[in-house]
N, C-alpha and C positions, 0 to 999 in steps of 0.2 A: 644276453639278460643285462648286462648292466646296459649294454647300447641303444636297447628298447625300452629300458626305464626312462635314461636319459630324454632318450628323445620324449618317449612323451611328457614327461618335466617341462622338458623346454617347449614342448607346442602348448601346453596349459598356462607354463610362464604367457608366454605370447599370446597367449587368450586375454588373460588376466590386463595384460599391458595395453592391449587392443582397446579394452572395456573400458580402461583406466583414461586411455587419451583420447576415446571419443567423450568420455562423459566431461572431460578437463575441454575439450572445444565447444561443447555444449554452453557450457558455463562461461567460458570466454565469449561465446557468439553473446549470450545473453546480458549479460554487465557493459558490454558495447551498445546496448539498448538502452541500459538503466541509466537512468537521471540519477549519480550520484555526486553526494557533499557533504559536509563537514556541519549536517543538520540533525538535532536532535528533537525528538518528542517526548513532552513533559508530562505525564499526565495530571492533571489541576487537583483530581482529590487523594492524591498517594504520594506524588509529588517526586514520581521513579520516572527513570528513561524506557520508555515500549518503544520506538524507534532512534538507531540509534545511527552513527555516520559508516558504522562498520560495513552497512545493508543498505542496498537502494533505498531512495527515498520515495513515496513509502513502501514498504515491503511488511504491510500486515496481514499475519495469518491470524484470519475472522472467526471465531464463533460464529453462526450465525442469532444462537439465543443473544448473543451479549447486545447484538445490533437488535432487537425485535423485540428482547422482553426485558432486557436489564438497565436500573437508572444509570449507570456510570457505560460510557464507552471506554472499552477495552479492547488495545491492538496489541499483538502477542510477537513476539520473535524468535519463538522456539521454532526446532525444524516446523517445517511444512509438514503434512502428510497429504497421500495420493489422493485428491481430491479435486479437480478443475473447473470450479462453478465463478467464481468470483474474480471481478477487474475491478479495477478503480479510477476515479479521474479527479486530480486536484486542482482546484482552484486558487490563483494567487492574486488578491487587489492589492495591487501596488499604490492604492491610495489610504484604504483603511491598515496595510501592512498585517494582511488576516489571510488565513488558509483554509479553504473549502474541502473536506474529503468524501466523496462519494462514494456507495459500494454498488454496481451495478453485476446484476446476472443476467445470460440472457433467456428469453422468454421459452419457458420448459413446458413440457404438455402436461397435460393435466396429472398424467398418474406422477411422472416425475414430480410437478408441485406437493401433491397428497405425502409422495414419500418425503418429500425435506422438511413440511411440515411436520411429521411425525419423527422425524431425523435432524432434529433443531441443532443438535450439536454436534452435526458432521464440522468437520475444518475443509475448507476450501486450501488450494495451491495455484496462488494466482504467480508463480516464482518461471512455470516451463509454458505457461497457454495465454502470456499477456506481450504485447510490443509497444515499445516505447512512440509514441509522436511527438515530432518537437511540440514548442509551447506555440498556442495561438492565442494571439492577440483579439480583445473584444473592447466592449465599451464599458465606459467607468473605471477603465485601469483594470482592467481584468485579463489575466494571465490564467491558459488551461494547459497543464501537464496533463496529457491522457494517455493512460495505462488500458488500453483497451482490450476485449475477451477477445480471442482471436480461434475462428472456426470456420473452414472452408463454408462453409452451409451458410453461413450467416453472415452477411458481407457488413463490414463495418464502414458508414459514411463519413466523411468528414463532416466538420458541425459548419451551416450555410456561412458565409462570408458576410452577407450585407445586415445590420441589425444585431441587438443583445443577443449573446451566446444564454441558451437556455437550458441547463442538461436535461430536465426532463420530455422535450420536443427532441434533441438529440438523442438521448435513448432510447426513443419510441422508435424514432428514422431509421437506427442502427440495430433494431432488434435485442436490445437490451431492456433489462428492467434494473430500475431507482431501487437499491434495497436499503438503504438505508446512506447518513451523513451526520457529520461532524464540524465544529469550526476549532481552528486551531489561531493562535493569534501569537505573532513575535513581541515575546515582551522583553527577553534580557536577551545577552550574551554569556551565559555563564555554560563555565566547561565542566562536563557529566561525567561520570567514570561509567559506559555500558555495563559491566561486569557486574558491581556490587552495589546498581542502584542504592548509591547515597541518598539522601531524603533531602530537599535543599532548603533552605533558612528562608522563613515565610520573609516575603515581598515589604519593601517600603514602602508604604502608598504615599504618595504626594498627590496633595490636594487638586483637584480637578483634571487630573490626567490619569494616563495606567498606572501600575506599576512598576517600578523599574529597579534593577541591578546594575551598579555600575561592576562594569567588569571589565578586561581588556578584548578587544576585537577578535572577532575569528571562529567562532563556533557560535550558528544558530541555535536557539531553540526556542521549540514551540508548544504554547500550554496550552492545553482545552477550554475554552474559551465559557464553557459553560456544560452542564449533563449534558445526555444523549438525550433528545426529546421530538428528536423527528423522523419518521421513515417515510422516506419517499416508494412510492409505489403506483404502477398504473392502473 
């Protein structure tokens, strides 16, 4: 009896370890694809950290209603739920020192579109259904960091090499739909503790220039350049 119980518990333990190790391997593979760095995104409205260096950049868990109807952009770092619809593309303009974030969705069936319209608070998990592609240079000193929706039935095409890169054209050729966007501009190097969301001091305004915080180098902080007011749709 003792031996049978020991064998049963051992097999259960082995199963638990196998599941755990498989999960660890999956996350390790994801982080290999993930563009990591010491980047923190600060909300211009609340002065709170909304994307932190301990996450991939970006790893937004996006509420659909925040994208389509709310006046303020909101990117959450909470544990995502198991919904897999959203992909993210990041554009970096080296001339203006500015980031653009675009949210995309695969072209859905009419029934699914109606379902999502009626359930606008669905949270989408981009962590398990995306792949990271190396930055792509384009005209006007733009670099695109693309996190693409990965599904075998919807092949994702690379942006065309000649001419300027246009997110909407790329999305249509890749069978995804742009559903939102936001601009983030690099304003300062401000160390922010992600756990406590400490408010930042008001920026000092420089005549004829952008707000500036004299800070030690090392941590890039992105701040929302304006309230959310655009909706990219096909």
